[in-house]
C-alpha positions as CSV (number, residue, x, y, z in Angstrom):
1,X,-40.4,-50.0,-67.3
2,X,-43.5,-48.0,-67.0
3,X,-41.8,-45.5,-64.7
4,X,-39.0,-45.1,-67.1
5,X,-41.4,-44.4,-70.0
6,X,-43.3,-41.8,-67.8
7,X,-40.0,-40.1,-67.0
8,X,-38.9,-39.9,-70.6
9,X,-42.4,-38.5,-71.6
10,X,-41.9,-36.0,-68.7
11,X,-38.5,-35.0,-69.9
12,X,-39.6,-34.7,-73.5
13,X,-42.6,-32.4,-72.6
14,X,-40.3,-29.7,-70.9
15,X,-39.2,-27.5,-73.9
16,X,-36.0,-26.1,-72.2
17,X,-34.7,-29.5,-71.0
18,X,-35.8,-31.1,-74.5
19,X,-33.9,-28.5,-76.2
20,X,-30.7,-29.1,-74.2
21,X,-30.8,-32.9,-74.7
22,X,-31.4,-32.4,-78.5
23,X,-28.5,-29.8,-78.6
24,X,-26.3,-32.2,-76.7
25,X,-27.1,-35.0,-79.2
26,X,-26.5,-32.9,-82.3
27,X,-23.0,-32.0,-81.0
28,X,-22.2,-35.6,-80.3
29,X,-23.2,-36.5,-83.8
30,X,-21.0,-33.7,-85.1
31,X,-18.1,-35.1,-83.0
32,X,-18.6,-38.6,-84.6
33,X,-18.7,-37.0,-88.0
34,X,-15.5,-35.1,-87.4
35,X,-13.8,-38.6,-86.5
36,X,-14.4,-39.6,-90.0
37,X,-12.9,-36.6,-91.7
38,X,-9.3,-37.5,-92.9
39,X,-6.3,-35.1,-92.6
40,X,-5.7,-33.9,-96.1
41,X,-2.4,-35.6,-97.6
42,X,-2.8,-38.6,-95.2
43,X,-2.9,-42.2,-96.6
44,X,-5.9,-43.8,-95.0
45,X,-5.2,-47.2,-96.7
46,X,-1.7,-47.4,-95.1
47,X,-3.1,-46.6,-91.5
48,X,-5.8,-49.2,-91.8
49,X,-3.3,-51.7,-93.0
50,X,-1.0,-50.8,-90.0
51,X,-3.8,-51.2,-87.5
52,X,-5.3,-54.4,-89.0
53,X,-2.6,-56.4,-90.6
54,X,0.5,-55.3,-88.8
55,X,-1.1,-56.0,-85.4
56,X,0.4,-52.8,-83.7
57,X,-1.4,-53.0,-80.5
58,X,0.1,-49.9,-79.1
59,X,-1.5,-47.7,-81.9
60,X,-4.8,-49.9,-81.6
61,X,-5.0,-48.9,-77.9
62,X,-4.6,-45.1,-78.7
63,X,-7.3,-45.6,-81.2
64,X,-9.6,-47.0,-78.5
65,X,-8.8,-43.8,-76.4
66,X,-9.6,-41.5,-79.2
67,X,-12.9,-43.1,-80.2
68,X,-11.4,-44.7,-83.4
69,X,-10.1,-41.4,-84.9
70,X,-6.8,-43.0,-85.4
71,X,-8.5,-45.5,-88.0
72,X,-9.3,-42.7,-90.1
73,X,-6.4,-40.4,-89.4
74,X,-9.1,-37.7,-88.7
75,X,-8.6,-34.1,-88.0
76,X,-9.4,-34.9,-84.3
77,X,-6.5,-37.4,-84.4
78,X,-5.2,-36.4,-80.8
79,X,-8.7,-36.4,-79.4
80,X,-8.9,-34.4,-76.0
81,X,-5.6,-35.8,-74.8
82,X,-3.7,-32.5,-75.0
83,X,-6.4,-30.8,-73.0
84,X,-6.4,-33.5,-70.3
85,X,-2.6,-33.0,-70.0
86,X,-3.1,-29.3,-69.9
87,X,-5.6,-29.9,-67.0
88,X,-3.0,-32.1,-65.2
89,X,-0.4,-29.5,-65.4
90,X,-2.7,-26.7,-64.4
91,X,-3.7,-28.8,-61.4
92,X,0.0,-29.3,-60.4
93,X,0.8,-25.6,-60.9
94,X,-2.2,-24.8,-58.6
95,X,-0.3,-26.5,-55.7
96,X,3.0,-25.3,-56.6
97,X,2.3,-21.5,-57.9
98,X,0.6,-19.3,-55.1
99,X,-1.0,-17.0,-57.9
100,X,-2.8,-19.9,-59.5
101,X,-3.8,-21.2,-55.9
102,X,-5.2,-17.7,-55.2
103,X,-7.2,-18.0,-58.4
104,X,-9.0,-21.1,-57.1
105,X,-10.0,-19.2,-54.0
106,X,-11.9,-16.4,-56.2
107,X,-14.6,-18.6,-57.2
108,X,-16.3,-18.5,-60.5
109,X,-14.2,-15.7,-61.9
110,X,-11.0,-17.5,-60.9
111,X,-12.2,-20.8,-62.4
112,X,-12.9,-19.0,-65.6
113,X,-9.2,-17.6,-65.6
114,X,-7.8,-21.1,-64.9
115,X,-9.9,-22.6,-67.7
116,X,-8.6,-20.0,-70.0
117,X,-5.1,-20.9,-69.2
118,X,-5.7,-24.5,-69.7
119,X,-7.0,-23.7,-73.2
120,X,-4.0,-21.7,-74.0
121,X,-1.6,-24.4,-72.8
122,X,-3.5,-27.0,-74.7
123,X,-2.5,-25.2,-78.1
124,X,1.3,-25.9,-77.7
125,X,0.7,-29.3,-76.2
126,X,-1.5,-30.4,-79.1
127,X,1.0,-28.8,-81.8
128,X,4.0,-30.8,-80.2
129,X,2.0,-34.2,-79.6
130,X,0.6,-34.1,-83.3
131,X,4.3,-34.0,-84.5
132,X,5.1,-36.9,-82.3
133,X,2.1,-39.0,-83.2
134,X,2.6,-38.5,-86.9
135,X,6.3,-39.5,-86.6
136,X,5.3,-42.5,-84.5
137,X,2.9,-43.7,-87.1
138,X,5.2,-43.3,-89.9
139,X,8.0,-45.1,-88.0
140,X,5.5,-48.0,-87.4
141,X,4.4,-48.3,-90.9
142,X,6.2,-50.8,-93.3
143,X,4.0,-49.8,-96.3
144,X,5.6,-46.4,-96.7
145,X,5.0,-42.9,-95.0
146,X,1.5,-42.2,-94.1
147,X,2.0,-38.6,-93.8
148,X,5.0,-36.5,-95.4
149,X,7.1,-36.1,-92.2
150,X,10.4,-35.8,-94.1
151,X,9.2,-32.5,-95.4
152,X,8.7,-30.0,-92.5
153,X,7.0,-27.4,-94.8
154,X,4.2,-30.0,-95.4
155,X,4.1,-31.1,-91.7
156,X,3.4,-27.8,-90.4
157,X,-0.4,-27.4,-92.1
158,X,-1.1,-31.0,-90.8
159,X,0.1,-30.2,-87.2
160,X,-1.9,-27.0,-87.3
161,X,-5.1,-29.0,-88.6
162,X,-4.7,-31.6,-85.8
163,X,-4.2,-28.7,-83.2
164,X,-7.2,-27.0,-84.4
165,X,-9.2,-30.3,-84.1
166,X,-8.3,-30.6,-80.6
167,X,-9.3,-27.1,-79.8
168,X,-12.6,-27.7,-81.9
169,X,-13.4,-30.4,-79.5
170,X,-12.8,-28.3,-76.4
171,X,-15.0,-25.8,-77.9
172,X,-17.7,-28.4,-78.5
173,X,-17.3,-29.7,-75.0
174,X,-17.8,-26.1,-73.6
175,X,-20.9,-25.6,-75.8
176,X,-22.4,-28.8,-74.2
177,X,-21.5,-27.4,-70.7
178,X,-23.2,-24.0,-71.5
179,X,-26.0,-24.7,-73.8
180,X,-26.5,-28.5,-73.5
181,X,-27.2,-30.8,-70.6
182,X,-23.8,-30.0,-69.1
183,X,-20.4,-31.7,-68.4
184,X,-19.4,-31.6,-72.0
185,X,-15.8,-32.7,-72.1
186,X,-16.7,-35.9,-70.1
187,X,-19.6,-36.6,-72.5
188,X,-17.2,-36.4,-75.5
189,X,-14.9,-38.8,-73.8
190,X,-18.0,-41.0,-73.0
191,X,-19.1,-40.9,-76.8
192,X,-15.6,-41.7,-77.9
193,X,-15.5,-45.0,-75.7
194,X,-19.1,-45.8,-76.5
195,X,-18.4,-45.6,-80.2
196,X,-15.8,-48.4,-79.9
197,X,-18.1,-51.1,-78.2
198,X,-19.7,-52.4,-81.5
199,X,-16.1,-52.9,-83.1
200,X,-15.1,-54.8,-79.8
201,X,-18.2,-56.9,-79.8
202,X,-17.9,-57.6,-83.5
203,X,-14.3,-58.7,-83.1
204,X,-15.2,-60.9,-80.0
205,X,-18.1,-62.7,-82.1
206,X,-15.6,-63.4,-84.7
207,X,-12.5,-64.6,-82.9
208,X,-14.0,-66.1,-79.7
209,X,-16.3,-69.1,-78.9
210,X,-19.8,-68.9,-77.5
211,X,-18.8,-69.8,-73.8
212,X,-16.0,-67.0,-74.0
213,X,-18.6,-64.4,-75.4
214,X,-21.1,-65.4,-72.5
215,X,-18.3,-65.3,-70.0
216,X,-17.5,-61.5,-71.3
217,X,-20.9,-60.6,-71.2
218,X,-21.5,-61.8,-67.6
219,X,-18.1,-60.3,-66.6
220,X,-19.2,-56.9,-68.0
221,X,-22.6,-56.9,-66.4
222,X,-21.1,-57.9,-63.0
223,X,-18.5,-55.2,-63.2
224,X,-21.1,-52.6,-64.2
225,X,-23.4,-53.6,-61.1
226,X,-20.3,-53.3,-58.9
227,X,-19.2,-50.0,-60.2
228,X,-22.8,-48.5,-59.7
229,X,-23.2,-49.9,-56.3
230,X,-19.7,-48.3,-55.1
231,X,-20.2,-45.1,-57.0
232,X,-23.4,-44.5,-55.4
233,X,-22.3,-45.4,-51.9
234,X,-21.6,-42.8,-49.3
235,X,-20.5,-42.1,-45.8
236,X,-23.3,-40.0,-44.0
237,X,-21.8,-37.7,-41.4
238,X,-24.4,-36.7,-39.0
239,X,-24.8,-32.8,-38.5
240,X,-27.1,-31.1,-35.9
241,X,-28.2,-27.5,-36.4
242,X,-29.7,-25.3,-33.9
243,X,-33.2,-24.2,-34.9
244,X,-34.4,-20.9,-33.7
245,X,-37.9,-21.3,-35.0
246,X,-38.7,-24.6,-33.2
247,X,-36.2,-23.8,-30.2
248,X,-34.9,-27.2,-31.0
249,X,-32.5,-29.2,-33.1
250,X,-32.6,-30.3,-36.6
251,X,-30.9,-33.4,-37.6
252,X,-29.2,-33.9,-41.1
253,X,-26.2,-35.3,-42.6
254,X,-23.2,-34.7,-44.8
255,X,-22.9,-37.3,-47.5
256,X,-19.1,-38.1,-48.3
257,X,-19.1,-40.4,-51.3
258,X,-16.6,-43.4,-51.5
259,X,-15.5,-42.6,-54.9
260,X,-15.5,-38.7,-54.7
261,X,-13.2,-38.3,-57.5
262,X,-15.3,-40.1,-59.9
263,X,-13.6,-40.8,-63.3
264,X,-10.9,-38.0,-63.1
265,X,-7.9,-40.3,-61.7
266,X,-8.7,-42.9,-64.4
267,X,-8.5,-40.3,-67.2
268,X,-5.2,-38.7,-65.7
269,X,-3.7,-42.1,-65.2
270,X,-4.5,-43.3,-68.8
271,X,-3.0,-40.1,-70.1
272,X,0.3,-40.5,-68.2
273,X,0.8,-44.1,-68.8
274,X,0.4,-44.2,-72.5
275,X,3.3,-41.9,-73.1
276,X,6.1,-43.9,-72.0
277,X,5.5,-46.7,-74.6
278,X,5.0,-44.1,-77.4
279,X,8.2,-42.5,-76.5
280,X,10.0,-46.0,-76.2
281,X,8.6,-46.8,-79.7
282,X,10.3,-43.7,-81.1
283,X,13.6,-44.4,-79.3
284,X,13.7,-48.1,-80.3
285,X,15.5,-47.4,-83.5
286,X,18.3,-45.2,-81.7
287,X,21.7,-45.9,-82.4
288,X,22.7,-45.2,-78.7
289,X,22.8,-48.4,-76.9
290,X,21.8,-47.0,-73.6
291,X,18.5,-45.3,-75.1
292,X,17.7,-48.7,-77.0
293,X,18.2,-50.6,-73.6
294,X,15.7,-48.0,-71.7
295,X,13.2,-48.4,-74.9
296,X,13.3,-52.2,-74.6
297,X,12.6,-52.1,-71.0
298,X,9.7,-50.0,-71.2
299,X,8.1,-51.7,-74.2
300,X,8.6,-55.1,-72.4
301,X,7.4,-54.0,-68.8
302,X,5.2,-50.9,-69.2
303,X,3.2,-51.3,-72.3
304,X,-0.6,-50.7,-72.4
305,X,-0.7,-53.1,-75.4
306,X,0.7,-55.9,-73.2
307,X,0.2,-55.2,-69.6
308,X,2.5,-57.1,-67.3
309,X,2.6,-57.1,-63.4
310,X,5.0,-54.0,-63.5
311,X,2.6,-52.1,-65.8
312,X,-0.5,-53.0,-63.5
313,X,1.3,-52.0,-60.4
314,X,2.5,-48.6,-62.1
315,X,-1.2,-48.0,-63.4
316,X,-2.8,-48.8,-60.0
317,X,-0.3,-46.6,-58.2
318,X,-1.2,-43.7,-60.5
319,X,-4.7,-44.1,-60.2
320,X,-4.4,-44.2,-56.2
321,X,-2.0,-41.2,-56.3
322,X,-4.3,-39.2,-58.5
323,X,-7.2,-40.0,-56.5
324,X,-5.5,-38.5,-53.4
325,X,-4.3,-35.7,-55.4
326,X,-7.7,-34.7,-56.7
327,X,-9.5,-35.0,-53.6
328,X,-6.9,-32.8,-51.9
329,X,-7.8,-30.0,-54.4
330,X,-11.6,-30.4,-54.6
331,X,-12.3,-31.1,-50.8
332,X,-11.6,-28.5,-48.4
333,X,-12.4,-29.8,-44.9
334,X,-11.8,-26.3,-43.4
335,X,-14.2,-24.8,-45.7
336,X,-16.8,-27.3,-44.9
337,X,-16.3,-27.0,-41.0
338,X,-16.5,-23.2,-41.3
339,X,-19.7,-23.3,-43.1
340,X,-21.3,-26.0,-40.6
341,X,-20.1,-23.7,-37.7
342,X,-21.5,-20.7,-39.5
343,X,-24.9,-22.2,-39.8
344,X,-25.0,-23.0,-36.0
345,X,-24.3,-26.7,-36.7
346,X,-21.9,-29.2,-35.2
347,X,-20.9,-32.8,-35.8
348,X,-21.8,-35.1,-32.5
349,X,-18.8,-35.7,-30.6
350,X,-16.7,-33.0,-32.3
351,X,-16.4,-29.4,-31.2
352,X,-17.0,-26.9,-34.1
353,X,-14.0,-25.5,-35.9
354,X,-10.6,-27.3,-35.8
355,X,-11.9,-30.6,-34.3
356,X,-14.6,-31.0,-36.9
357,X,-11.9,-30.1,-39.7
358,X,-9.6,-32.8,-38.4
359,X,-12.4,-35.2,-38.3
360,X,-13.7,-34.5,-41.8
361,X,-10.1,-34.6,-43.1
362,X,-9.4,-38.0,-41.4
363,X,-12.9,-39.4,-42.6
364,X,-12.2,-38.3,-46.3
365,X,-8.7,-39.7,-46.1
366,X,-10.0,-43.2,-45.3
367,X,-12.8,-42.9,-48.0
368,X,-10.1,-41.6,-50.5
369,X,-7.9,-44.7,-49.9
370,X,-11.0,-47.0,-50.4
371,X,-12.1,-45.0,-53.4
372,X,-8.6,-45.2,-54.9
373,X,-8.5,-48.9,-54.4
374,X,-11.8,-49.4,-55.9
375,X,-10.9,-47.4,-59.2
376,X,-7.5,-49.3,-59.3
377,X,-9.2,-52.8,-58.9
378,X,-11.8,-52.0,-61.5
379,X,-9.1,-50.8,-64.0
380,X,-6.5,-53.4,-63.3
381,X,-8.3,-56.9,-62.6
382,X,-10.2,-57.0,-65.9
383,X,-6.8,-57.1,-67.6
384,X,-6.0,-60.5,-65.5
385,X,-9.5,-61.7,-66.3
386,X,-9.0,-61.1,-70.1
387,X,-5.7,-63.1,-69.9
388,X,-7.1,-65.9,-67.9
389,X,-10.2,-66.3,-70.0
390,X,-8.1,-66.3,-73.2
391,X,-5.7,-69.0,-71.7
392,X,-3.0,-66.5,-71.2
393,X,-2.7,-65.3,-74.9
394,X,-4.3,-62.0,-74.0
395,X,-6.3,-62.0,-77.4
396,X,-9.6,-61.6,-75.8
397,X,-10.8,-58.5,-74.3
398,X,-14.1,-57.2,-72.6
399,X,-16.7,-55.4,-74.6
400,X,-15.7,-52.3,-72.7
401,X,-12.4,-51.9,-70.6
402,X,-12.8,-51.5,-66.7
403,X,-11.4,-48.0,-67.2
404,X,-13.7,-47.2,-69.8
405,X,-16.6,-48.7,-68.0
406,X,-15.9,-46.5,-64.8
407,X,-15.9,-43.5,-67.2
408,X,-19.2,-44.5,-68.9
409,X,-20.9,-45.3,-65.6
410,X,-19.8,-42.1,-64.0
411,X,-20.9,-40.0,-66.9
412,X,-24.3,-41.8,-67.3
413,X,-25.1,-41.4,-63.3
414,X,-24.0,-37.7,-63.6
415,X,-26.3,-37.2,-66.7
416,X,-29.1,-38.7,-64.7
417,X,-28.5,-36.4,-61.6
418,X,-28.5,-33.4,-64.0
419,X,-31.7,-34.5,-65.7
420,X,-33.5,-35.1,-62.4
421,X,-32.1,-31.7,-61.1
422,X,-33.8,-30.0,-64.3
423,X,-37.0,-32.0,-63.7
424,X,-37.1,-30.7,-59.9
425,X,-36.4,-27.2,-60.8
426,X,-39.1,-27.2,-63.6
427,X,-41.7,-28.7,-61.0
428,X,-40.6,-26.0,-58.4
429,X,-41.0,-23.2,-61.0
430,X,-44.6,-24.3,-61.6
431,X,-45.6,-24.1,-58.1
């Protein structure tokens, strides 16, 4: 405890770092304020009635993903979902389209162009998704329309407002990355998830017994420790460099993390798997028998609100698939092997160049498998635990979901690393 207090005092005494942290907190507070600004013309009482009394769990799940913005039908109704979807599309295009792939090789300038394209793509996605979400909410409501979807002239300003809200969040995230502590988009997602924890805890205390609450607390703690342990684990590949100064060799290592992809596959998987149930809800009232059959199948088997075995298998498969996909983009064994060779280094037992490249690729492939399995395990197993502890009814949930916990832990660990890096840089500049 004394060491923690000393570190906090040290951080506070560094003006540059203190200003960055305060700026980040102000942006996060603004984000939470925006979540309570209702879209003009929306009936908040009806949306609260829909979420609380009609028990529409599909919308409740989406509300948790957007940090409760759904409950207030706020101007940031869609959260960062359109931006995440745009990022996924750009990542896929980077594999298919050569020009985008070339931009990735241009370094920082290329990445800036890709970021610009992602922002531009977010605008039409947010506009279209806002219309779909408003139509969906009205379709669920039995107390009348929450927004005037029957009047397109009245709908367009609302859609523009929601789109602007999403782009405002993207801008705030980039401000945190540039002027704050960094990793802005992830911090906003983190803040949205953490903001739902008090509501989850209050619900658990009201509807559960003391043994169930204790069980949930223990499970959450154990899951957190497990996530931290695996997230910090790595495979240290030994590397030996020739030293001209000492006419000998310098031993070092290349750390390859087990969970190299971090929280990205989880975010991608949640974004993808949430859409089938939303589309199915829209198609559920279709007069065409074929569409209605497909809709019923999706709502029964692939619904985040009531996860079945098929849902969990698909969810886990998406996480593992996105893990391999993301690692294939960010980890380049050829580039790493070339860098080792240029610095007159080698991995013991492997020749510099192609052999080292193949070894690194194979090693990362194995780590990627276990990392993807770890992410899938943490995301899916709590769903079975919740059903078991509630006697199969599925009415009890952890204070924070497995997927949410991975995101929270990943962001916190990254935040600690960034602060430590700033402290080291400050102490180095003082020398």
